[in-house]
C-alpha positions, 0 to 999 in steps of 0.5 A: 113071657120073654123068649128063650135063647136059641142054639144051645139053651131053653134059658128065657131071656128077653127078645127085642120086638120093635113097637109096631109088632109088639103084642102085650096080650101074647106076651102077658096071656100066652106063655111060651111053651117048649118040647123037651125034645127041642135040643135033639130035635134041632141036631136031628133036623140039621142032620136031615137037611144035609142028608136030603141035600136041602141045604149044604153043610156050610149053609147048615153051619151058617144058618140053620140054627139061626132060622129057628125052624126047629123052635117054631115046631117045638113050640107048636105041638107039646105033648107030641112023641118025639118021632112025631115031632121030629117028623113034623119038624123035618117037614117044616124045614122041607116046607120052607125050603120049597116056599124058598124055591118057589120064590126064586123060581118066580124071581128068575122066571123058571116057569118049566122048572116050577111046573116040573116040580108042581107035577112031581109033588102031586105025584109024590103025595100019592106014591111017596115011596116011589119018589125017595131017591129022586134027584131033586132034593125037594121031591126026595125030602117030600117023599121021606116026609110023607112016608113018616107022616102017613105012618102015625094014624089011619087011612082016613087021616092020610087021605085028608092030609093028601087032599089038603096038601094037593090044595096047597100046591095048587094055590102055590101055583096060583100065587106063582102064576100071579106073580109072574103075571104082575097080578096083586090079588084083592084082599078077599082073593088074598085071604082065600089064597092065604089059607092055602099058601100058609097051609092052615089045615096041614097044620091043624091036621098035624094037631091029631098025630101029635095028640095020638088021636084021629078026630072024628068029623063031628069034632073037626066040624063043631063050629067052636072047634073050627073057629078056634083052629081057623083063628090060631091059623089066621093070627099066624099068617097075618102076624107073618104078613106084618112081620115080612111086609119089608122083606117082601116089599124089598123082594117085589112080592105081590102077595101080603095082606098089607100089599093087597090093602095098599093096591086095592083099597088105597091105603098108605103103607102106615094105613095098611100096617095099622089095619093088619095089626087091627086083624091080628089082634082080633084074632087073639081076642076071637080065639080066647072067646072060642077056646072057652067054648071049645073047653066046654064042648070037651066037657060035654064030650067027657061023658063017663065013657073010656072013648068019651074021656079019650076023645075029650083029652084029644080035643084039649090036647089039640086046643092046647097046641092051637093056643101054642101057636100064638106064642111060638109064631110071635117069638119066631118072627123076632128071632129067625134070621129069616125076617132079619132083612136089614142084616142081609147084604141084598135086602131082596135076596135071603143069604141062606137060599140056593139061586139054582133050581134042580138041573139049571141055573 
């Protein structure tokens, strides 16, 4: 299915996908979904970015819509209440801003600034209300996101989300030290780290407030459910690696599956691209198999009781949105200005980032 025009309409129109990145299985088998709240979502997230000081008004005007962050989330979490989707979209915009700060801190060797931010983010996770008015926009924006996300489900979900988030912060720290030390992780080291820096378990956790149901551990740990969940995330992370390889090589990045394959497996650039693509395609076929198993599992859960029916409906809703990751991620990479490196004045510096860390040049 063709992608939709950004900015002002949800009418579908073809997107240009380079042959090396084209996945006919996605275009044919994973119809693109879009939450009806999307136009308001886009407007509100622009306002939130300005309120939180995460982007300046000129930057928002020039780049925010073209980065397509709200489009990405509006394609993931179909069926979410509007206020849940808004909180997720704002958090996602924060995550991209944090990722950009991390990259700039690496590039400019700002170890002390990064360490301060790392410590503050850990503290904010544990007591977000105490950091709502912090001078660093990234800390204040994170605090605002956590207060909102913690409000939707119970303490068990909140603790799990915090645990996963602490792990992501530490993974970013690991990547920081790898990059500043010139270390390219091995393929296996990279895959383990990538599951954290891509925040696999965070995006999967957010399926639950979208479905308005906290899944019990027995469901989350079910082999078929876990496999489907992991594959949708692996697809997203590895397709991101495939699409961002030119940007990351231009910027001297060391963390990309393709780069690890070149550095440690002796592959040429062409061979590494082919191997990453192979892994991406295996995620699609693997997910389709796991999806059938999860649907059968949901039928078993739906045992005639009210609780069984509610739980089965939640499982199906989460599975449906796992499926939506494939199409939303796919089109996002061909519409977002985040990956249009050839259009930048400096291929190593995104035009929408702020090169300053909080409080220093």
